[in-house]
C-alpha positions in Angstrom: 68.1 28.5 115.3 64.8 27.0 116.2 63.4 26.9 119.8 63.7 23.1 119.9 67.3 23.1 118.8 68.1 25.8 121.3 66.4 23.8 124.1 68.5 20.7 123.3 71.7 22.9 123.1 71.0 24.4 126.5 70.3 21.0 128.1 73.5 19.5 126.8 75.5 22.5 127.9 74.1 22.3 131.4 74.7 18.5 131.7 78.2 18.6 130.3 79.3 21.7 132.2 78.0 20.1 135.4 80.0 17.0 134.7 83.2 19.1 134.1 83.0 21.3 137.2 85.7 20.7 139.8 86.0 22.2 143.2 88.5 24.9 142.2 87.5 25.4 138.6 86.8 29.1 139.2 90.4 29.9 140.2 92.3 27.4 138.0 92.7 28.8 134.5 93.4 25.4 132.9 90.1 24.1 134.3 88.2 27.1 133.0 90.0 26.6 129.6 88.8 23.0 129.4 85.2 24.1 130.1 85.5 26.9 127.4 86.7 24.3 124.9 83.8 22.0 125.9 81.3 24.8 125.4 82.7 25.8 122.0 82.5 22.2 120.8 78.9 21.9 121.8 78.0 25.2 120.2 79.6 24.0 116.9 77.8 20.7 117.1 74.5 22.4 117.2 75.4 24.9 114.4 75.5 28.0 116.7 76.6 31.0 114.6 80.4 31.4 114.8 80.3 35.1 115.2 78.3 34.7 118.4 80.2 31.8 120.0 82.7 33.9 122.0 80.0 35.9 123.8 77.9 32.7 124.3 80.9 30.9 125.8 81.5 33.8 128.2 77.8 33.9 129.2 77.8 30.1 129.9 80.8 30.5 132.2 79.2 33.4 134.0 76.0 31.5 134.5 77.9 28.4 135.6 79.7 30.5 138.3 76.4 31.6 139.7 74.6 28.2 139.4 77.5 26.0 140.6 76.8 27.0 144.1 73.7 24.7 143.9 75.5 21.9 142.1 77.0 19.1 144.2 80.4 18.0 143.1 80.9 14.2 143.3 
């Protein structure tokens, strides 16, 4: 994947995950599952390699857990 495509992918992931975060998403498995599905759809949309999608999804969730402390929930 090219740098430009990866940049757009990352931006869309951040924006969409921010919109999907709820107050208790870290403890509710169904909320985490919805975010995983969202991430997988975005990865497929941008042609992310299928064999790397599982690890990328886990990484996005891990990063969201760290970063969501700075995100305000509306």
